Structures are given as structure tokens and as C-alpha cells.
C-alpha positions in Angstrom: 4.7 -3.7 28.9 6.5 -2.8 26.7 5.6 -5.6 24.3 2.1 -3.9 24.9 3.4 -1.1 22.1 4.3 -4.0 19.6 1.2 -5.5 19.7 -1.1 -2.4 19.5 1.8 -1.5 16.5 0.4 -4.7 15.3 -3.1 -4.0 15.6 -2.5 0.2 13.7 -0.5 -1.7 11.0 -3.4 -4.1 10.2 -6.3 -2.3 10.8 -4.5 0.3 8.9 -3.7 -2.0 5.9 -7.4 -3.0 5.4 -9.2 -0.2 3.4 -8.7 -1.5 -0.5 -7.7 1.8 -1.8 -5.7 1.9 -4.8 -2.6 -0.3 -3.5 -5.3 -3.5 -2.7 -6.4 -3.2 -6.0 -3.1 -3.3 -8.0 -2.1 -6.4 -5.4 -5.6 -8.3 -6.0 -4.6 -7.7 -10.0 -1.0 -8.9 -9.5 -1.9 -11.9 -7.9 -4.3 -13.0 -9.8 -2.5 -12.3 -13.2 0.8 -13.0 -11.7 0.9 -15.1 -9.1 0.4 -15.0 -4.8 4.4 -13.9 -4.6 4.1 -10.8 -7.2 1.0 -9.7 -4.7 2.7 -10.2 -1.4 6.2 -8.2 -2.5 3.4 -5.6 -4.0 2.0 -5.2 -0.6 5.1 -5.9 1.3 6.4 -2.7 -0.6 3.4 -0.4 0.6 4.3 -2.2 4.4 7.7 -0.6 4.2 6.4 2.5 3.4 3.1 2.3 6.2 6.4 1.7 8.6 8.3 5.1 7.8 5.1 6.8 8.0 4.4 5.1 11.5 8.3 6.0 12.4 7.6 9.9 11.4 4.4 9.6 13.5 5.4 8.3 16.2 8.9 10.5 16.9 6.9 13.2 16.1 9.0 14.5 12.7 7.4 17.7 13.1 9.2 19.4 10.0 8.7 16.7 7.8 5.0 16.7 8.7 5.0 20.5 8.0 6.5 19.9 4.7 4.0 17.4 3.7 1.3 19.8 4.6 3.1 22.7 2.8 3.5 20.5 -0.2 -0.1 18.5 -0.1 -1.0 20.1 -3.3 2.2 18.8 -5.6 2.0 15.6 -3.7 -1.4 14.6 -4.1 -1.8 16.0 -8.1 2.0 13.9 -8.5 0.5 11.0 -6.9 -2.8 11.0 -8.5 -1.0 10.9 -11.8 1.1 7.8 -11.0 -2.5 6.3 -10.4 -3.8 7.1 -13.4 -0.6 5.7 -15.6 -0.7 2.6 -13.4 -4.4 2.3 -14.3 -4.1 3.0 -17.7 -1.4 0.6 -18.1 -3.6 -2.8 -16.2 -6.1 -1.5 -18.3 -4.4 -1.8 -21.7 -2.8 -5.3 -20.3 -3.8 -8.2 -22.4 -3.8 -11.4 -20.4 -2.5 -13.5 -22.8 0.3 -11.9 -23.0 1.3 -11.1 -20.1 1.2 -14.9 -19.3 3.2 -15.9 -22.4 5.7 -12.8 -20.9 5.9 -14.0 -17.8 6.3 -17.4 -19.0 9.0 -17.1 -20.8 11.2 -14.4 -18.4 11.0 -14.9 -14.6 8.5 -12.5 -12.7 11.1 -9.7 -11.4 9.6 -9.1 -7.9 11.7 -6.2 -6.9 10.1 -4.4 -9.7 6.8 -5.1 -8.0 8.2 -4.0 -4.4 9.6 -0.5 -5.6 6.4 0.2 -7.7 4.1 -0.1 -4.8 6.6 1.3 -2.0 6.8 4.0 -4.6 2.9 4.7 -4.9 2.3 4.5 -1.6 5.1 7.2 -0.6 2.9 9.2 -3.1 0.2 9.6 -0.5 2.4 10.9 3.1 -0.9 12.1 3.9 -1.1 9.0 5.7 1.1 10.2 8.5 -1.7 11.8 10.2 -3.7 8.4 10.2 -1.1 6.8 11.9 -0.4 10.3 14.8 -4.6 10.3 15.0 -4.1 6.1 15.7 -1.3 6.4 18.0 -3.0 9.5 20.2 -6.1 7.4 20.1 -4.3 4.5 21.9 -2.3 6.2 24.1 1.1 5.5 22.1 2.7 9.2 20.9 6.0 8.6 21.9 7.6 12.1 21.6 9.1 11.4 25.1 9.0 7.8 25.1 12.3 5.1 24.9 13.6 4.3 21.6 12.8 0.6 22.6 9.0 1.5 22.5 8.9 3.4 19.4 11.3 0.8 18.0 8.4 -1.9 18.6 5.4 0.8 17.3 7.2 0.2 14.0 8.1 -3.4 13.6 4.2 -3.7 15.0 2.9 -1.6 12.4 5.8 -3.5 9.7 4.3 -7.0 11.2 0.4 -6.1 11.3 0.0 -4.8 7.6 2.4 -7.3 6.2 -0.1 -9.8 7.9 -2.9 -8.4 6.2 -1.7 -8.8 2.7 -0.1 -12.1 3.5 -3.6 -13.0 3.8 -4.8 -11.1 1.3 -3.0 -12.2 -1.2 -3.1 -15.7 0.3 -7.1 -16.0 0.0 -6.7 -14.7 -3.5 -5.0 -16.8 -4.8 -6.9 -19.5 -3.5 -9.6 -18.6 -6.2 -6.8 -17.8 -9.4 -6.9 -20.9 -11.5 -10.3 -20.8 -11.6 -10.5 -17.4 -13.9 -10.3 -17.4 -17.4 -8.8 -15.6 -20.0 -12.1 -13.8 -20.5 -12.1 -13.3 -16.8 -8.4 -12.0 -16.7 -9.4 -9.5 -19.2 -12.3 -7.8 -17.4 -10.2 -7.7 -14.0 -7.6 -5.9 -15.7 -10.2 -3.6 -16.9 -11.9 -2.8 -13.6 -9.1 -2.4 -11.7 -7.8 -0.4 -14.1 -10.5 1.7 -14.4 -10.5 1.7 -10.3 -7.3 2.9 -10.3 -7.8 5.6 -12.4 -10.6 6.7 -10.7 -9.0 6.7 -6.9 -6.1 9.1 -9.2 -8.3 11.0 -10.1 -10.3 11.2 -7.1 -7.2 12.1 -5.3 -6.6 15.1 -7.3 -9.9 16.4 -7.3 -9.5 16.6 -3.2 -7.3 19.1 -3.2 -9.8 21.5 -4.2 -12.2 20.3 -1.8 
């Protein structure tokens, strides 16, 4: 049944999103500092890119995969630089000023979406994760119908969205229990973690 492709896509999208890398840390930090909607829109940016990577993997777009392999050094260096920049900004963020700023003006959710969209896009090696996942569960669709491919892509997006919605929901449950001093520490810890992810991304190119 073709619906199986949708279900398998949901499973792959959900499981691929679970590891709490820099995007996960960023979504948690934004949920705590800005609110659940900000965290969710950030996660949606990642889910959109995951769906695109899944599309490349499912359709077997060899020229894109070859480009990623050839330009891996530059892509990871740029991605690592972006992470270090974001981590430094978060580390230096004053929670009091941030709260005041968001009270004065409405939070721009599109900025949260776009920032994580490009952050996730800077790690195109995730394409190979989907290639391996699809091959492992028997849904490589280079010779299959466009309907099956569409169901897989939709499933990946739905699965990733379910994860980000669940994560931001549970983080938001405890959001009001945090005090300014704790928010200050959360920004410091999140900033350091994201900087470490960035440095690791750069160093991994040489090993």
C-alpha cells in the first residue's frame, strides 16, 4: 500500500530530528526565552530543510550529492562559522534586555524560521542520512512513482514537525518556572554548546 510510504517517511523524519544537535539547542533556548511559538517556527525551518534533503535522497539526485561531496570542506567550514556566530550571540544575550525587547515589539517568527532554515541547510551531509535510512527500510524511490516519492517527503516533514512540536510543548510547560538568573545561565550554556558544535563541525573536516 502506498500509505506505507507516508508512514515510513514519518518515522524517518521523526527519528532523524531527535538527536539534540545545534538546532535542538537553539529551539530549546528560543522556547524558553521567547515562547513556544518561536521555538516551533524555528523547528519548522529545520523540518522544511529535512524534507528537501529527503527529496534529494528519495529521487537520487546524483549531481547534488556529488556537489556536496566535492564541496564538503567549504560547506562544513561555513556551517561551523555560522554556528560559532550564533553561539556567541546567544552567549552574550542579556535575558532582561531580551524580555524587554520582546515586550516592546512583536517577535518576528519569520526570522526564527529563516535563521534555522539556513542553519540546517548549511549541513547538507544530512542528505546521506536519508539515503541510508531509505535504503535501510526499502523505500529508495528512484524507479518508483512520483506519488510514492511525494508521500515519503510529506511523511518526513510531518514526522519532523511532530518532533519539534512535542519538544517545544514540553519545554514550554516548564518555561514559567525559570527565573532571570536561570535564563542567564541557559543562554550561557546554550551559547557554549552551539559554539562547540561549530568548532566540531570545522575540525571534523580534517579527520
